[in-house]
C-alpha positions in Angstrom: 33.8 -8.9 10.7 33.2 -12.6 10.2 29.6 -13.9 10.5 30.9 -16.7 12.7 31.8 -14.1 15.3 28.2 -12.9 15.6 25.9 -14.6 18.2 23.1 -16.4 16.4 20.6 -15.8 19.3 21.3 -12.1 19.2 20.8 -11.9 15.5 17.5 -13.8 15.9 16.4 -11.5 18.7 17.2 -8.4 16.6 15.4 -9.8 13.5 12.2 -10.5 15.5 12.3 -7.3 17.4 12.9 -5.2 14.2 10.2 -7.0 12.3 7.6 -6.6 15.1 9.0 -3.3 16.5 8.6 -4.7 19.9 10.9 -6.5 22.4 7.9 -7.9 24.1 6.3 -9.4 21.0 9.7 -10.7 19.9 10.0 -12.4 23.3 6.6 -14.1 22.9 7.6 -15.3 19.3 10.9 -16.6 20.5 9.6 -18.0 23.8 11.9 -15.9 26.0 11.4 -12.9 28.2 11.3 -9.3 27.0 14.4 -8.7 29.2 16.3 -11.5 27.5 15.5 -10.1 24.0 16.6 -6.6 25.1 19.9 -8.0 26.5 20.6 -10.0 23.3 20.0 -7.0 21.1 22.2 -4.8 23.3 25.0 -7.4 23.1 24.7 -7.4 19.3 24.9 -3.6 19.2 28.1 -3.8 21.3 29.7 -6.4 18.9 28.8 -4.3 15.8 29.6 -1.0 17.4 26.4 0.7 16.2 22.9 1.4 17.6 20.2 -0.7 15.8 17.2 0.8 17.6 16.2 4.1 19.0 14.6 3.4 22.4 11.4 5.5 22.6 9.1 6.2 25.5 6.6 3.9 23.9 8.4 1.2 21.9 11.4 1.2 19.6 12.3 2.5 16.1 14.9 1.2 13.8 18.0 3.3 13.1 19.4 3.5 9.5 21.8 0.7 10.5 18.9 -1.4 11.7 17.0 -0.8 8.5 20.0 -2.0 6.5 20.4 -5.2 8.5 16.8 -6.3 8.9 16.0 -7.5 5.3 19.3 -9.4 5.1 18.6 -11.3 8.2 14.9 -11.9 7.4 15.8 -13.4 4.1 18.6 -15.5 5.6 16.3 -16.9 8.4 13.5 -17.6 5.9 16.0 -19.5 3.7 17.2 -21.6 6.6 13.6 -22.3 7.7 12.7 -23.4 4.2 15.6 -25.7 4.0 15.1 -27.2 7.4 11.4 -27.9 6.6 12.7 -30.1 3.8 13.8 -32.6 6.5 10.8 -34.7 7.4 10.9 -37.9 9.4 14.6 -38.0 9.1 14.5 -37.7 5.3 15.6 -34.8 3.1 12.8 -33.6 0.7 14.1 -32.5 -2.6 12.2 -29.5 -4.1 11.3 -29.6 -7.7 9.4 -26.7 -9.4 7.7 -27.7 -12.6 5.8 -25.3 -14.9 3.4 -26.6 -17.4 1.0 -25.1 -19.9 -2.5 -25.3 -18.3 -3.9 -27.7 -20.9 -1.2 -30.3 -20.3 -1.3 -29.8 -16.6 -5.0 -30.6 -16.3 -5.3 -33.0 -19.3 -2.3 -35.3 -18.5 -0.1 -34.3 -15.7 -2.6 -34.0 -12.8 -4.2 -37.4 -13.6 -0.8 -39.1 -13.5 1.1 -37.1 -10.9 0.2 -39.3 -8.0 2.1 -42.1 -9.6 5.3 -39.9 -9.5 4.7 -39.0 -5.9 4.2 -42.7 -5.0 7.5 -43.6 -6.7 9.4 -40.6 -5.3 7.8 -39.6 -1.9 10.7 -37.4 -0.9 10.5 -35.1 -3.9 8.5 -32.0 -3.0 7.0 -31.2 -6.4 5.6 -27.7 -6.9 3.5 -27.2 -10.0 2.9 -23.9 -11.7 0.6 -23.4 -14.6 1.8 -20.9 -17.2 0.9 -19.9 -20.7 3.2 -21.0 -23.4 5.4 -17.9 -23.2 6.5 -18.2 -19.6 10.1 -17.3 -18.6 11.8 -20.3 -17.1 14.4 -18.2 -15.3 12.1 -15.4 -14.1 9.5 -17.8 -12.9 12.0 -20.0 -11.0 11.2 -23.2 -12.9 13.4 -26.3 -13.0 11.4 -27.7 -15.9 8.8 -26.2 -18.2 6.4 -28.4 -20.2 5.3 -26.4 -23.2 3.8 -26.8 -26.7 5.6 -26.1 -29.9 8.3 -27.3 -32.2 11.1 -27.8 -29.6 13.1 -24.8 -30.8 13.6 -22.4 -27.9 16.8 -20.5 -27.7 19.2 -21.6 -24.9 16.9 -24.5 -23.9 17.2 -28.2 -23.8 14.0 -30.0 -25.1 12.8 -33.6 -24.8 9.7 -34.4 -26.9 7.0 -36.0 -24.8 4.0 -36.4 -27.1 2.4 -35.1 -30.3 -0.8 -33.2 -29.8 -3.0 -33.2 -32.9 -5.7 -30.6 -33.1 -9.3 -31.3 -34.0 -12.5 -29.2 -33.8 -14.7 -29.4 -30.7 -18.0 -27.8 -30.0 -21.1 -28.0 -27.8 -23.6 -30.8 -28.4 -26.1 -28.2 -29.6 -23.8 -26.9 -32.3 -22.7 -30.4 -33.3 -26.3 -31.2 -34.3 -26.0 -28.5 -36.9 -22.7 -29.6 -38.4 -22.9 -32.1 -41.2 -19.7 -31.4 -43.2 -16.5 -29.5 -42.5 -17.8 -26.7 -44.6 -20.6 -26.1 -42.1 -18.0 -24.7 -39.7 -17.8 -21.6 -41.8 -21.2 -20.6 -40.4 -19.9 -20.5 -36.8 -17.3 -18.4 -35.0 -14.0 -20.1 -35.0 -12.3 -19.7 -31.6 -8.6 -19.1 -31.9 -5.3 -19.3 -30.0 -2.5 -16.9 -30.6 -1.1 -19.3 -33.2 -2.9 -17.8 -36.1 -2.3 -20.5 -38.7 -4.0 -23.4 -37.0 -7.4 -23.1 -38.5 -5.9 -22.4 -41.9 -3.9 -25.6 -41.7 -7.0 -27.6 -40.7 -9.1 -26.3 -43.5 -6.3 -27.0 -45.9 -6.2 -30.6 -44.7 -10.0 -30.7 -45.3 -9.4 -29.4 -48.9 -11.3 -26.2 -48.1 -10.3 -22.6 -48.5 -9.2 -21.0 -45.2 -11.9 -18.7 -43.8 -11.3 -15.1 -42.8 -10.3 -15.1 -39.1 -13.2 -14.3 -36.8 -14.1 -15.3 -33.3 -12.6 -14.7 -29.9 -8.9 -15.3 -29.3 -7.5 -17.2 -26.2 -4.1 -17.9 -24.7 -5.3 -21.2 -23.3 -7.2 -24.2 -24.7 -8.8 -24.6 -21.3 -10.6 -21.3 -21.4 -11.4 -21.9 -25.1 -13.2 -25.1 -24.2 -15.1 -23.4 -21.5 -16.3 -20.9 -24.1 -17.3 -23.8 -26.3 -19.5 -25.2 -23.6 -21.4 -21.9 -23.7 -22.1 -22.2 -27.4 -19.6 -19.4 -28.2 -18.3 -21.2 -31.3 -16.0 -24.1 -32.4 -12.5 -24.5 -31.1 -9.5 -26.3 -32.4 -7.8 -28.0 -29.5 -5.5 -31.0 -28.7 -8.4 -33.4 -28.1 -6.1 -35.9 -26.2 -6.1 -33.4 -23.4 -9.9 -33.3 -23.1 -10.8 -37.0 -23.1 -12.9 -36.6 -19.9 -14.9 -33.7 -21.4 -15.4 -35.7 -24.6 -16.4 -38.9 -22.8 -19.0 -37.2 -20.7 -20.5 -35.4 -23.7 -19.7 -32.0 -22.3 -18.1 -31.2 -25.7 -18.3 -33.1 -29.0 -15.8 -33.8 -31.7 -17.9 -33.3 -34.9 -15.2 -34.4 -37.4 -12.3 -36.8 -37.0 -9.9 -34.9 -39.1 -6.7 -33.8 -37.2 -3.8 -31.5 -37.9 -0.5 -31.5 -36.1 1.1 -28.1 -35.5 3.3 -29.0 -32.6 4.1 -31.3 -29.6 4.5 -31.1 -25.9 8.1 -30.8 -24.7 9.9 -31.0 -21.4 12.3 -28.1 -21.5 14.9 -26.6 -19.2 17.7 -24.0 -19.5 21.0 -25.3 -20.9 22.7 -23.3 -18.1 20.7 -25.3 -15.5 22.5 -28.3 -14.1 20.0 -31.1 -13.5 19.4 -31.9 -9.8 18.7 -35.4 -8.5 15.0 -34.4 -8.3 15.0 -33.2 -11.9 16.5 -36.4 -13.1 13.9 -38.5 -11.3 11.1 -36.5 -12.9 12.6 -36.7 -16.4 13.2 -40.4 -16.1 9.7 -40.9 -14.9 8.3 -39.0 -17.9 10.5 -41.0 -20.2 9.0 -44.1 -18.8 5.4 -42.8 -19.2 5.9 -41.7 -22.8 8.3 -44.4 -24.0 11.8 -43.9 -25.3 12.3 -40.2 -25.7 15.6 -38.6 -26.2 17.1 -35.1 -26.2 16.4 -33.7 -29.7 18.4 -31.5 -32.0 16.5 -28.6 -30.2 19.3 -28.9 -27.7 21.7 -27.2 -30.0 19.4 -24.3 -31.1 
């Protein structure tokens, strides 16, 4: 049977009645009478040649056929509603789902995102914060802004900006730090990238200390721990300019080490939509001339 042969009003009446298990409540939702809903459902049953409800003394219950049909229709109506909501004031709103590691989302993207919305008011941007190991496909992301070297399998990557790491600590701890070697007396808060502190101490011409201190999957939470005098953290300080300017955290030494960059990534199997292209071009304009790197072929 072709879908075009089925009465849309009857399908809507069945979906509401099955979801609410009541012809009366379905009528209230659809702004028609209980009798009209009952007649529409009956008409659908006659077209399909099956019973979708068991009529009980007090209400209705779904038959096996009704149980099979309900989730399909509910999903279809939700999809139609979501698409129709994208038409606003006669304009079609393009949906763009962007994932970003939390540090970049709060440190750069949020302070600048209004400029994108002003330039592209009909792009409905939805931002998700993820840790660096998020799954683009499973999380339904069009783009994912992440930290690393740009080499992710099956992924296109555009380099946005380098993110040098430098130690930060609370003002109280900073008063007790005179040389880089003084850091050895404090817990060194760590990310899951285990070599970062070793690289920083090597740049400072000091032997790498034994790893100790708490481990975090986000620089944001690591900085929160810093403000509570939990130790010293190695973070991309460009993402924490507000905290540094207000004195909430202190950068005791200017020495930096670069272990990676922020990248705009998307699956090679994903065809860029118009909304995606607008966002990428906007980022390119904000960060200067950036091009697809050799990471595209990895």
